[in-house]
N, C-alpha and C positions, 0 to 999 in steps of 0.2 A: 504493497500498500504506499510507501514511502516514496517509491517511484512512480506513482500516478502525475501522470500529466493528463488532465480531464480537457485540455484544446487539443489534444490528437486523438483522443478516443470520437469513435464512427458510432452514431446512435443507430439502433438494432430497430426501429420504427420507420425512418425517411433514410437512413443510408446515408445522412449529411456526414461528413469527415472534418474535424477540428472547432467544431462551433459550441461543444458539451462542455455545461458549468456546474461546480459544483453546486448540489441545492443543500442538503444536510448531511447530516452523520446520524447513526443506532445502534444503541449496545445489542449484542448479540451473543450468545453462549451456546457453547460448540464442548460435544465430547470428544474428546482426544485421546489419545496415548502415552503414556511415559512408560516406561520397559513394558512391564507386562499388568498394568495397569490402569484403567478407564481415568481421565482428570477431566475436567469442568474446565474451560478457558472461557472469558470472557472478551472480546472480540471488537473495534469500533469500525462499522462498516460502513463509507460511503456511498452516497446516492447523488447522482448524476442527473441532470434535466438537458435537454436539447429543447434551444430559442428558435430555431427553424422551424420545426413542424410542430410543433408548442403541445403534444402528445399531453396527455392530461394524466400520466403517471412518470414517476422519475425510475432511474434505473440502479440498482442496488450494484457495487461493484464488489462481486465474491474473489477471495483470493483461489485459486486450485482446489487447496484443502476441503473445501467447504460444497456442500451439496447442496441446491438449495431447497428449502422446503423439509431437511433434513436436519436432527439434532448432531447424530453422529457424522463424524468427520471423516472423508475419504479413507484416509492411511486408518483410521478407527475397525472401518468396514474390511477395507483390503487384510489388516493384519488375521481378524477374526477370519476370513478366511483361508487365507493362508495356513494359520494352524490347524484346519480341519483338512486343507489338502494333503500338506504333509502328513498327514494323520498325526501328528503333537497331543493333541486332546482329544477327545470325543466330542460332539456337537452339545449333548448333556455338561459337559466340565467345563467346557468354550463360554455359554449362556451362562455357566454359575460364576463363573472368574470377571467374564466383562460386564454380568447384569443386564443382561437381555436375554429375552423369552424367544423359546423354541422356534414361536412360527415368524419370529423376526429375524432370524437367523436363515431359516431358509426362504423367505423372502427374498430378505439380501443375497442368498446364492440363486435363487431363478433370474432377479434384477441382473445379476451380473454375468449367468449364461447370455440370457436375452442382449443384453449391450457387446458380449463377447463376440456375438454373430455379425453384429453392426460392423466391428472396427476389425476381424480376423485377419480381413486381408492386407491392413496394415501391416498385418506381422508374417513373418514365416510362412507357409504350409505347414511347413513341420508342427507348428507351435500348435497344437488342437486341444491337448489337454489343460485342466484347470488349473494344474500347478506350473504349467510351461508357461500359460497366460498371463498368469499373474506373476511370474519373474518376469518375461518379457515388459510386462507393463511400468513394473516399480522399476526396470534398468531403462529405459525410455529418456536418452538423454536429450534435451532438456523434458521436462513432463509439462513444460508452459503448453509449450507446442502442442503436444501432442493430445493435453486438453480443450486449445484453443480448434484445433481443427475436427475432434470430437464434436465439439457444438456447434459447427458449422457444416458436417456431414449429416447429423442425425438429431438438433433441436435443441437438446437438454447437455446437460452435466451428464458424464458419466455415475452410474447408479441413482441418477435421477429418475421418479416414478411417472414421468410425463411431460410433454414436449411444452418449449415457452410458446405462448399464445401470439407472438410476432412472428416471429421464426415459422410455425406454422402456412401464413398468410405469403412467407417468399420462399417457403421450401423450393413448389414447383418451378419459380423462374430459376433459382439458383444451382439446379440437381444438376443444368449443362454443362454453368461456366465448372463448377468440382469435376466433370466426369467429359471433358467433352470428347 
């Protein structure tokens, strides 16, 4: 967030570049991970507004570890899934250690599987199992570039449960640009 330069950001609604400005800030709690323990983190999130299109909403600038509309960080969820993928602990023990329900674990696992099929083409064809996909994802350098490409490709952040409304309207027109 320290490197955010609102004047160079692009409005997700009208596509205008270079006119975004800071509108406000808000606090947000996030469950992250430290060692093998969940930790609550308090963050300050910046909201931008586009004076060009005068869209009625502002746009939150979320760092990569934040999944929109989720209280657990991306890296927390990936850690939970990785522990199961490498058979470090049973599902029940993982849920007990990290304070999540079994239902939540399986929802995350299903969502990761669905999203993996979206970006599997970005990885080598040999990486088809969960463990290999998780390892390839964590080794992506830089992860921010992958995260931004995934959002442009799909309309949602990795492990976000639904598409962003503004992206759904633009998706059909941009698909040809992404895959000529």
